[in-house]
Phi, psi and omega in degrees: 000125180289147182276141182287085185088125182286127183295337182265010179249094184295328178300317182290316178297322179293322180293321179292320178294325179294318177304313183287332184278340183297130170269171179299314179297316179298320179295321179296323178289324188271338185232050183295325180293318178299321178293317180298310184286328175296317177295324181294314182294329180290348182301331177302329179293329178300315177297317180302321183277328183299316189298309180292325179294322178300312181299313183301327178283326181295332179295338179255001182277126184302317184291320179296315179298322180295314186283328188246346191260195175223160185281126176221121177051044176082006184217140179281131177227158170267127187299153178302320180298319180287324172301316180298314181298313182293316181289346184286340185301318183290306180295323178298319181297323178292332176288301184285314182298322178296314178296321180290326183302323184306322182290306176296333177295323178280325185278314187247355180099168182288319186296309186288331176293316181299312181297318179299318179297322181295316182293318177296323179295318178301323184286317183287341176298332178305321181296314182295318185296319185265002180297133175231014174213159182294329179298311179293322178295325180294320178296317180296320181290323178293314180292315176299322179297329177299323180279316182301327180298338180289334179296328183293340177266318184297311190302299180297328178293315179294318180301315185288344186252002181238358186232155179286171186304318190293334181245005182300319182294324181288316183289326178286323177286342175301335178299323177292325178297319178297324175298314181295318179298312181301319180291319179297316177296320178300314176296315181298313181296315178297321176300322181287330183257351187299334180278349178293145187250032174214189185294342178297341177304323179246342179288323179301309178306318179297317184294327184294346173299332179294337184299315183289324177300319182294316180299313183294318180296323183295327182255000189297325182307324184268001182291125177285147172286161177292123182296328181294321177295317180298320177300313181298335179270359177080015181262067187296325183292318178295321181297322181290322178299317181294316176304320176297326178287328184277338185243161175284169182292346180283348184269138178273100185296329182297330179290314181299314181299322179296324180292318180296314179299317180292319178297319177293322178296316183296319182289329173293321182293327179276003177059048182280341176068183183214021179252171178296328179292328179294341177294340182244015180257137170058223183292340179296331180302313178297321180294319177295319179299320176299312181298313179299313184299312182293328180285319180291334178297327178303316180292309185296339179273351172117013189292336182291349172297334180299322180297339182244018188308304182299313180297319179302314179292324178298309179291338179284350176129352181275146176300157184304312178302315179294328179294319177296320180292319177294324175299320176295313179300325177303317181276331177296320177292328177296320180296311177302314180303318179298319178294323178293331183293334185296308178296331178294319179298318181294322185275319189249350181086210188256303188303309183302315180289321182295309185291314179294323178293319181296319179298320178295323179296321177299316184294315180298322180291321181292323179293320176300319178294321180294316182296327180291348179272358176299128183301132177082344181041070180299165184302320183297325179290322180296312180292327176298313178300313181297321178294324176293330173293327175295317180294316178305314182291328178298312182284335169303312185276000167274328191242263192293337176300292181285324184293333176306315186285337173291315184294315183293334178279336185261328184286334183274147176290147186300323182293332178240023185300310182300321181284327177293315177294325176299314180299316179295319178293321176295320178297314177301316181296322179297317175296324177298324177298317179299314182292326178297323177286317187283320187299311179305320178290331181281332186254338185292141184293338178270003175238234183292327180054047186290329182053231184292346179295350173301336180300326175295319183296304186281335177292320178294317179291320180291331176295320178296321179296324176300317179300316181295312184298324181300322184266349190236339183268116182272168173270122184247004182296137172079012182250134171288164180296324177295319181294323179295321177303316184289323181295318177291321180297325182275000178059042180294128182305149184309309185282002175252001183303315188299321188259358182292127185261124177255120179275108177291134184092003177206164185269357184283156173208149178219163181246129175267113179272000000 
């Protein structure tokens, strides 16, 4: 068993002590460039979230329904099969795109994979913008989704590899904020154009996707490569140069580089490998299970309802204008919730917030289901259900929403991080495909028309996820990547992760009960 940090290497020991001594405020002062570039690369996630939210709102947009739908019971609607097909582009993209992204990210680096995806996204938006039939729009959504799925892997990987321990949780959870921003913009734009009486009602939202592509392309040249990737490629001089760009002059770059090199050496010694197969071998199997589990829990708890938020509120009984407003409010509280999560993550870590938040989501979903059983469903009950969905989304974005991205970035070994996150993203996307097929049939008036009774369905699934999370999701707060390697290698029980003491410079460890 390799020792966690060589006791005879003062540079390495000083580096580890420095990492643990940094406060959040100190890290922000010392690593402003790392924060900025991590946030910049996460802009791709805004595009990833904007696209499905846009579609979900178009299904409730009068002009879109008139141009693309059919008459049912005196009103134009988009049929459930077509809703399923169009909405499938994003989750299918997350499955295929995420798995494909792992290879260029390791072969060509995080930066150039990101840049290539942005250029492809800009090109494929043309198909969506000029689509005047469901068939053409379907092609645009499927092809665009393949590229958009890559951003879900690139953003958390890059964030975890460019920032110090003290701000790692915030920058990886920032990915969730980008999801919320993309969804909020999708709702807001559609709410603003929904009253237009021509094709611009839906063409303008499609065109606005080019805005983010233009911003990213303009700044792409200056994006630093991941220093962890450069070290694994043996390009130590370039890694040192990047680290100098990411940190202020007060930071001893040689210490940071020493930690990266030592962690990579330790993982090679532990034979962790760097292929997709290695994600499922030995101790990595547990780490991959955790990443896949926390990401899939997002889908199983009901987050895909956000993509149909406006349409869901409309079909639940709210007028079209009120449904759009409720959809915006739904995501606005999610934005606020993500901001609130940051001090909680710094204070309480990962496991406590994740498990308690998930339990609360279960309770809220079940209450919504019970309310929907009130005979006659009076207007007060409809508004109460809608309001509870806002509360649900607030606590989702305090807990399992942002904390998921922290956990998947910390639970995976550095040598397989991009591939482990890709596997988790693909698994989440596969479940998303199932939900994309199921939800239109569950909410459409010409199908199951379940309305608020969906609370029973998602509340039950989330309850099963809570049982799993309680026994399997460990606390990773305050651990360097090397320390996490050691904890998993020693098979430390889930509930002892937080208190397990690693003696640097020695192989011993003890538990404080």
